[in-house]
PASE-335187 format. One record per atom (N, C-alpha, C, O): x, y negated, z; residue number from 1; atom name. Coordinates in Angstrom, 3 decimals, always signed. Layout:
<rs>
+----------+----------+----------+-----+-------+
|       px |       py |       pz | num | atome |
+----------+----------+----------+-----+-------+
|        X |        Y |        Z | NUM |    CA |
...
+----------+----------+----------+-----+-------+
</rs>
This chain:
<rs>
+----------+----------+----------+-----+-------+
|       px |       py |       pz | num | atome |
+----------+----------+----------+-----+-------+
|   +0.870 |   +1.199 |   -0.026 |   1 |     N |
|   -0.030 |   -0.079 |   -0.036 |   1 |    CA |
|   +0.851 |   -1.238 |   +0.076 |   1 |     C |
|   +0.378 |   -2.333 |   +0.380 |   1 |     O |
|   +2.102 |   -1.079 |   -0.148 |   2 |     N |
|   +2.963 |   -2.332 |   -0.228 |   2 |    CA |
|   +2.647 |   -3.400 |   -1.214 |   2 |     C |
|   +2.716 |   -4.605 |   -0.972 |   2 |     O |
|   +2.259 |   -2.810 |   -2.460 |   3 |     N |
|   +2.004 |   -3.706 |   -3.491 |   3 |    CA |
|   +0.698 |   -4.464 |   -3.187 |   3 |     C |
|   +0.620 |   -5.662 |   -3.459 |   3 |     O |
|   -0.343 |   -3.788 |   -2.621 |   4 |     N |
|   -1.560 |   -4.389 |   -2.460 |   4 |    CA |
|   -1.400 |   -5.432 |   -1.188 |   4 |     C |
|   -2.091 |   -6.450 |   -1.134 |   4 |     O |
|   -0.528 |   -5.129 |   -0.270 |   5 |     N |
|   -0.221 |   -6.108 |   +0.743 |   5 |    CA |
|   +0.311 |   -7.336 |   +0.244 |   5 |     C |
|   -0.161 |   -8.404 |   +0.633 |   5 |     O |
|   +1.372 |   -7.281 |   -0.687 |   6 |     N |
|   +1.968 |   -8.380 |   -1.232 |   6 |    CA |
|   +0.953 |   -9.195 |   -2.134 |   6 |     C |
|   +1.015 |  -10.424 |   -2.154 |   6 |     O |
|   +0.062 |   -8.528 |   -2.844 |   7 |     N |
|   -0.946 |   -9.169 |   -3.613 |   7 |    CA |
|   -1.967 |   -9.950 |   -2.693 |   7 |     C |
|   -2.462 |  -11.007 |   -3.084 |   7 |     O |
|   -2.249 |   -9.441 |   -1.546 |   8 |     N |
|   -3.117 |  -10.114 |   -0.681 |   8 |    CA |
|   -2.436 |  -11.355 |   -0.202 |   8 |     C |
|   -3.107 |  -12.379 |   -0.082 |   8 |     O |
|   -1.117 |  -11.353 |   +0.092 |   9 |     N |
|   -0.337 |  -12.427 |   +0.521 |   9 |    CA |
|   -0.385 |  -13.567 |   -0.515 |   9 |     C |
|   -0.638 |  -14.741 |   -0.245 |   9 |     O |
|   -0.106 |  -13.066 |   -1.749 |  10 |     N |
|   -0.028 |  -14.099 |   -2.915 |  10 |    CA |
|   -1.421 |  -14.732 |   -3.006 |  10 |     C |
|   -1.527 |  -15.953 |   -3.120 |  10 |     O |
|   -2.464 |  -13.948 |   -2.961 |  11 |     N |
|   -3.841 |  -14.480 |   -2.983 |  11 |    CA |
|   -4.055 |  -15.512 |   -1.857 |  11 |     C |
|   -4.733 |  -16.516 |   -2.077 |  11 |     O |
|   -3.535 |  -15.301 |   -0.747 |  12 |     N |
|   -3.710 |  -16.276 |   +0.328 |  12 |    CA |
|   -2.943 |  -17.442 |   -0.005 |  12 |     C |
|   -3.450 |  -18.542 |   +0.219 |  12 |     O |
|   -1.679 |  -17.359 |   -0.559 |  13 |     N |
|   -0.980 |  -18.569 |   -0.941 |  13 |    CA |
|   -1.678 |  -19.300 |   -1.961 |  13 |     C |
|   -1.681 |  -20.528 |   -1.875 |  13 |     O |
|   -2.292 |  -18.714 |   -2.951 |  14 |     N |
|   -2.991 |  -19.363 |   -4.050 |  14 |    CA |
|   -4.104 |  -20.099 |   -3.470 |  14 |     C |
|   -4.286 |  -21.275 |   -3.782 |  14 |     O |
|   -4.939 |  -19.430 |   -2.562 |  15 |     N |
|   -6.129 |  -20.084 |   -1.945 |  15 |    CA |
|   -5.694 |  -21.243 |   -1.100 |  15 |     C |
|   -6.384 |  -22.262 |   -1.119 |  15 |     O |
|   -4.632 |  -21.183 |   -0.372 |  16 |     N |
|   -4.223 |  -22.303 |   +0.426 |  16 |    CA |
|   -3.776 |  -23.513 |   -0.427 |  16 |     C |
|   -3.965 |  -24.664 |   -0.034 |  16 |     O |
|   -3.189 |  -23.229 |   -1.584 |  17 |     N |
|   -2.830 |  -24.338 |   -2.473 |  17 |    CA |
|   -4.003 |  -25.038 |   -3.064 |  17 |     C |
|   -4.095 |  -26.262 |   -3.165 |  17 |     O |
|   -4.967 |  -24.098 |   -3.479 |  18 |     N |
|   -6.313 |  -24.721 |   -3.934 |  18 |    CA |
|   -6.860 |  -25.473 |   -2.875 |  18 |     C |
|   -7.237 |  -26.611 |   -3.151 |  18 |     O |
|   -6.978 |  -25.072 |   -1.735 |  19 |     N |
|   -7.661 |  -25.880 |   -0.652 |  19 |    CA |
|   -6.903 |  -27.169 |   -0.402 |  19 |     C |
|   -7.527 |  -28.202 |   -0.155 |  19 |     O |
|   -5.614 |  -27.146 |   -0.455 |  20 |     N |
|   -4.894 |  -28.388 |   -0.416 |  20 |    CA |
|   -5.154 |  -29.384 |   -1.454 |  20 |     C |
|   -5.210 |  -30.582 |   -1.178 |  20 |     O |
|   -5.311 |  -28.938 |   -2.621 |  21 |     N |
|   -5.603 |  -29.708 |   -3.682 |  21 |    CA |
|   -7.076 |  -30.330 |   -3.595 |  21 |     C |
|   -7.317 |  -31.475 |   -3.978 |  21 |     O |
|   -7.995 |  -29.508 |   -3.081 |  22 |     N |
|   -9.450 |  -29.994 |   -2.867 |  22 |    CA |
|   -9.503 |  -31.078 |   -1.838 |  22 |     C |
|  -10.220 |  -32.067 |   -1.989 |  22 |     O |
|   -8.693 |  -30.876 |   -0.724 |  23 |     N |
|   -8.592 |  -31.890 |   +0.324 |  23 |    CA |
|   -7.979 |  -33.168 |   -0.110 |  23 |     C |
|   -8.518 |  -34.234 |   +0.186 |  23 |     O |
|   -6.765 |  -33.114 |   -0.868 |  24 |     N |
|   -6.028 |  -34.228 |   -1.313 |  24 |    CA |
|   -5.587 |  -33.936 |   -2.753 |  24 |     C |
|   -4.565 |  -33.303 |   -3.018 |  24 |     O |
|   -6.476 |  -34.470 |   -3.712 |  25 |     N |
|   -6.245 |  -34.232 |   -5.124 |  25 |    CA |
|   -4.812 |  -34.669 |   -5.588 |  25 |     C |
|   -4.286 |  -34.141 |   -6.568 |  25 |     O |
|   -4.208 |  -35.631 |   -4.870 |  26 |     N |
|   -2.944 |  -36.203 |   -5.345 |  26 |    CA |
|   -1.879 |  -35.631 |   -4.475 |  26 |     C |
|   -0.866 |  -36.295 |   -4.257 |  26 |     O |
|   -2.040 |  -34.424 |   -3.955 |  27 |     N |
|   -1.102 |  -33.714 |   -3.058 |  27 |    CA |
|   +0.218 |  -33.499 |   -3.819 |  27 |     C |
|   +0.263 |  -33.074 |   -4.974 |  27 |     O |
|   +1.254 |  -33.820 |   -3.098 |  28 |     N |
|   +2.599 |  -33.719 |   -3.794 |  28 |    CA |
|   +3.138 |  -32.202 |   -3.639 |  28 |     C |
|   +2.552 |  -31.298 |   -3.042 |  28 |     O |
|   +4.350 |  -32.122 |   -4.290 |  29 |     N |
|   +4.783 |  -30.746 |   -4.398 |  29 |    CA |
|   +5.217 |  -30.167 |   -3.009 |  29 |     C |
|   +5.136 |  -28.955 |   -2.811 |  29 |     O |
|   +5.647 |  -30.973 |   -2.107 |  30 |     N |
|   +5.960 |  -30.596 |   -0.813 |  30 |    CA |
|   +4.774 |  -30.102 |   -0.052 |  30 |     C |
|   +4.826 |  -29.073 |   +0.621 |  30 |     O |
|   +3.714 |  -30.836 |   -0.161 |  31 |     N |
|   +2.466 |  -30.333 |   +0.553 |  31 |    CA |
|   +1.874 |  -29.044 |   -0.071 |  31 |     C |
|   +1.317 |  -28.212 |   +0.644 |  31 |     O |
|   +1.994 |  -28.891 |   -1.364 |  32 |     N |
|   +1.528 |  -27.629 |   -1.980 |  32 |    CA |
|   +2.417 |  -26.490 |   -1.572 |  32 |     C |
|   +1.936 |  -25.378 |   -1.354 |  32 |     O |
|   +3.701 |  -26.738 |   -1.463 |  33 |     N |
|   +4.697 |  -25.759 |   -1.100 |  33 |    CA |
|   +4.420 |  -25.261 |   +0.324 |  33 |     C |
|   +4.445 |  -24.056 |   +0.575 |  33 |     O |
|   +4.152 |  -26.198 |   +1.266 |  34 |     N |
|   +3.952 |  -25.946 |   +2.664 |  34 |    CA |
|   +2.728 |  -25.095 |   +2.685 |  34 |     C |
|   +2.702 |  -24.065 |   +3.359 |  34 |     O |
|   +1.569 |  -25.545 |   +1.869 |  35 |     N |
|   +0.316 |  -24.737 |   +2.028 |  35 |    CA |
|   +0.549 |  -23.326 |   +1.438 |  35 |     C |
|   -0.041 |  -22.374 |   +1.948 |  35 |     O |
|   +1.384 |  -23.146 |   +0.383 |  36 |     N |
|   +1.557 |  -21.912 |   -0.138 |  36 |    CA |
|   +2.246 |  -20.981 |   +0.871 |  36 |     C |
|   +1.788 |  -19.853 |   +1.053 |  36 |     O |
|   +3.367 |  -21.428 |   +1.555 |  37 |     N |
|   +3.957 |  -20.685 |   +2.440 |  37 |    CA |
|   +3.061 |  -20.363 |   +3.661 |  37 |     C |
|   +3.121 |  -19.266 |   +4.216 |  37 |     O |
|   +2.197 |  -21.388 |   +4.078 |  38 |     N |
|   +1.297 |  -21.156 |   +5.186 |  38 |    CA |
|   +0.295 |  -19.965 |   +4.820 |  38 |     C |
|   +0.056 |  -19.009 |   +5.559 |  38 |     O |
|   -0.212 |  -20.170 |   +3.641 |  39 |     N |
|   -1.209 |  -19.133 |   +3.180 |  39 |    CA |
|   -0.688 |  -17.727 |   +2.966 |  39 |     C |
|   -1.396 |  -16.746 |   +3.195 |  39 |     O |
|   +0.601 |  -17.634 |   +2.510 |  40 |     N |
|   +1.196 |  -16.318 |   +2.339 |  40 |    CA |
|   +1.485 |  -15.707 |   +3.706 |  40 |     C |
|   +1.243 |  -14.514 |   +3.889 |  40 |     O |
|   +2.013 |  -16.503 |   +4.715 |  41 |     N |
|   +2.287 |  -15.968 |   +5.996 |  41 |    CA |
|   +1.024 |  -15.667 |   +6.732 |  41 |     C |
|   +0.934 |  -14.695 |   +7.483 |  41 |     O |
|   +0.037 |  -16.515 |   +6.510 |  42 |     N |
|   -1.327 |  -16.401 |   +7.254 |  42 |    CA |
|   -1.976 |  -15.098 |   +6.766 |  42 |     C |
|   -2.484 |  -14.329 |   +7.581 |  42 |     O |
|   -1.968 |  -14.849 |   +5.513 |  43 |     N |
|   -2.521 |  -13.577 |   +4.941 |  43 |    CA |
|   -1.914 |  -12.393 |   +5.424 |  43 |     C |
|   -2.605 |  -11.427 |   +5.749 |  43 |     O |
|   -0.508 |  -12.387 |   +5.508 |  44 |     N |
|   +0.209 |  -11.300 |   +6.051 |  44 |    CA |
|   -0.015 |  -11.086 |   +7.539 |  44 |     C |
|   +0.074 |   -9.948 |   +8.000 |  44 |     O |
|   -0.305 |  -12.143 |   +8.322 |  45 |     N |
|   -0.566 |  -11.793 |   +9.722 |  45 |    CA |
|   -1.993 |  -11.308 |   +9.936 |  45 |     C |
|   -2.276 |  -10.540 |  +10.856 |  45 |     O |
|   -2.934 |  -11.799 |   +9.020 |  46 |     N |
|   -4.323 |  -11.377 |   +9.015 |  46 |    CA |
|   -4.344 |   -9.839 |   +8.682 |  46 |     C |
|   -4.993 |   -9.040 |   +9.357 |  46 |     O |
|   -3.641 |   -9.508 |   +7.667 |  47 |     N |
|   -3.571 |   -8.077 |   +7.329 |  47 |    CA |
|   -3.077 |   -7.168 |   +8.447 |  47 |     C |
|   -3.667 |   -6.132 |   +8.756 |  47 |     O |
|   -1.959 |   -7.606 |   +9.044 |  48 |     N |
|   -1.309 |   -6.777 |  +10.083 |  48 |    CA |
|   -2.231 |   -6.696 |  +11.339 |  48 |     C |
|   -2.238 |   -5.716 |  +12.085 |  48 |     O |
|   -3.016 |   -7.811 |  +11.516 |  49 |     N |
|   -3.918 |   -7.756 |  +12.600 |  49 |    CA |
|   -5.056 |   -6.876 |  +12.405 |  49 |     C |
|   -5.504 |   -6.176 |  +13.312 |  49 |     O |
|   -5.567 |   -6.909 |  +11.121 |  50 |     N |
|   -6.651 |   -5.987 |  +10.765 |  50 |    CA |
|   -6.169 |   -4.443 |  +10.838 |  50 |     C |
|   -6.917 |   -3.578 |  +11.293 |  50 |     O |
|   -4.983 |   -4.181 |  +10.403 |  51 |     N |
|   -4.423 |   -2.803 |  +10.443 |  51 |    CA |
|   -4.210 |   -2.364 |  +11.852 |  51 |     C |
|   -4.394 |   -1.175 |  +12.109 |  51 |     O |
|   -3.844 |   -3.182 |  +12.789 |  52 |     N |
|   -3.634 |   -2.891 |  +14.193 |  52 |    CA |
|   -5.017 |   -2.530 |  +14.748 |  52 |     C |
|   -5.198 |   -1.528 |  +15.440 |  52 |     O |
|   -5.967 |   -3.380 |  +14.416 |  53 |     N |
|   -7.438 |   -3.227 |  +15.014 |  53 |    CA |
|   -7.967 |   -1.810 |  +14.520 |  53 |     C |
|   -8.572 |   -1.045 |  +15.272 |  53 |     O |
|   -7.694 |   -1.539 |  +13.231 |  54 |     N |
|   -8.136 |   -0.205 |  +12.749 |  54 |    CA |
|   -7.350 |   +0.888 |  +13.477 |  54 |     C |
|   -7.958 |   +1.879 |  +13.882 |  54 |     O |
|   -6.142 |   +0.772 |  +13.647 |  55 |     N |
|   -5.296 |   +1.770 |  +14.412 |  55 |    CA |
|   -5.742 |   +1.924 |  +15.786 |  55 |     C |
|   -5.780 |   +3.049 |  +16.285 |  55 |     O |
|   -6.117 |   +0.784 |  +16.507 |  56 |     N |
|   -6.649 |   +0.970 |  +17.807 |  56 |    CA |
|   -8.051 |   +1.548 |  +17.854 |  56 |     C |
|   -8.359 |   +2.278 |  +18.795 |  56 |     O |
|   -8.871 |   +1.279 |  +16.944 |  57 |     N |
|  -10.150 |   +1.918 |  +16.835 |  57 |    CA |
|   -9.979 |   +3.445 |  +16.575 |  57 |     C |
|  -10.680 |   +4.229 |  +17.215 |  57 |     O |
|   -9.106 |   +3.884 |  +15.691 |  58 |     N |
|   -8.832 |   +5.162 |  +15.497 |  58 |    CA |
|   -8.407 |   +5.937 |  +16.639 |  58 |     C |
|   -8.941 |   +6.998 |  +16.961 |  58 |     O |
|   -7.372 |   +5.359 |  +17.295 |  59 |     N |
|   -6.932 |   +5.924 |  +18.668 |  59 |    CA |
|   -7.928 |   +6.005 |  +19.646 |  59 |     C |
|   -7.903 |   +6.976 |  +20.402 |  59 |     O |
|   -8.825 |   +5.132 |  +19.768 |  60 |     N |
|   -9.962 |   +5.137 |  +20.776 |  60 |    CA |
|  -10.955 |   +6.307 |  +20.338 |  60 |     C |
|  -11.538 |   +6.996 |  +21.176 |  60 |     O |
|  -11.089 |   +6.463 |  +19.090 |  61 |     N |
|  -11.957 |   +7.612 |  +18.603 |  61 |    CA |
|  -11.341 |   +8.926 |  +18.882 |  61 |     C |
|  -12.032 |   +9.849 |  +19.313 |  61 |     O |
|  -10.039 |   +9.060 |  +18.651 |  62 |     N |
|   -9.417 |  +10.251 |  +18.934 |  62 |    CA |
|   -9.410 |  +10.576 |  +20.463 |  62 |     C |
|   -9.602 |  +11.717 |  +20.881 |  62 |     O |
|   -9.187 |   +9.543 |  +21.237 |  63 |     N |
|   -9.229 |   +9.744 |  +22.682 |  63 |    CA |
|  -10.550 |  +10.229 |  +23.273 |  63 |     C |
|  -10.665 |  +11.079 |  +24.155 |  63 |     O |
|  -11.549 |   +9.552 |  +22.646 |  64 |     N |
|  -12.969 |   +9.937 |  +23.026 |  64 |    CA |
|  -13.202 |  +11.395 |  +22.575 |  64 |     C |
|  -13.733 |  +12.155 |  +23.385 |  64 |     O |
|  -12.864 |  +11.838 |  +21.398 |  65 |     N |
|  -13.083 |  +13.034 |  +20.972 |  65 |    CA |
|  -12.413 |  +14.121 |  +21.840 |  65 |     C |
|  -12.953 |  +15.189 |  +22.129 |  65 |     O |
|  -11.132 |  +13.719 |  +22.241 |  66 |     N |
|  -10.350 |  +14.564 |  +23.057 |  66 |    CA |
|  -11.065 |  +14.738 |  +24.495 |  66 |     C |
|  -11.017 |  +15.806 |  +25.104 |  66 |     O |
|  -11.656 |  +13.726 |  +24.928 |  67 |     N |
|  -12.218 |  +13.856 |  +26.269 |  67 |    CA |
|  -13.424 |  +14.628 |  +26.103 |  67 |     C |
|  -13.685 |  +15.469 |  +26.962 |  67 |     O |
|  -14.194 |  +14.463 |  +25.122 |  68 |     N |
|  -15.469 |  +15.281 |  +25.002 |  68 |    CA |
|  -15.137 |  +16.763 |  +24.847 |  68 |     C |
|  -15.905 |  +17.599 |  +25.323 |  68 |     O |
|  -14.102 |  +17.101 |  +24.245 |  69 |     N |
|  -13.736 |  +18.603 |  +24.114 |  69 |    CA |
|  -13.292 |  +19.104 |  +25.502 |  69 |     C |
|  -13.676 |  +20.218 |  +25.856 |  69 |     O |
|  -12.591 |  +18.441 |  +26.232 |  70 |     N |
|  -12.188 |  +18.973 |  +27.548 |  70 |    CA |
|  -13.402 |  +19.036 |  +28.551 |  70 |     C |
|  -13.468 |  +19.915 |  +29.410 |  70 |     O |
|  -14.269 |  +18.148 |  +28.413 |  71 |     N |
|  -15.329 |  +18.211 |  +29.377 |  71 |    CA |
|  -16.400 |  +19.320 |  +29.093 |  71 |     C |
|  -17.082 |  +19.806 |  +29.995 |  71 |     O |
|  -16.505 |  +19.714 |  +27.678 |  72 |     N |
|  -17.359 |  +20.812 |  +27.511 |  72 |    CA |
|  -16.811 |  +22.085 |  +27.831 |  72 |     C |
|  -17.512 |  +23.097 |  +27.827 |  72 |     O |
|  -15.502 |  +22.097 |  +28.130 |  73 |     N |
|  -14.849 |  +23.473 |  +28.412 |  73 |    CA |
|  -14.978 |  +23.811 |  +29.927 |  73 |     C |
|  -14.749 |  +24.935 |  +30.375 |  73 |     O |
|  -15.356 |  +22.771 |  +30.657 |  74 |     N |
|  -15.480 |  +22.966 |  +32.112 |  74 |    CA |
|  -16.710 |  +23.587 |  +32.547 |  74 |     C |
|  -16.907 |  +23.793 |  +33.744 |  74 |     O |
+----------+----------+----------+-----+-------+
</rs>
């Protein structure tokens, strides 16, 4: 999923640049560059946070299923 992760980051960068242009139509190159970096990093952090949340939910599900199995044996 490395390629999809990078594609998501690029999409975040493009969206951030577009948003900066909507807010300030005369935005300079520096402003657009900062927006692109912020969008790229922000999308990466959001993806990692979502993956962590999914992993935590999966671990909770596994722990619950393990608890149910041991309680039925008693």
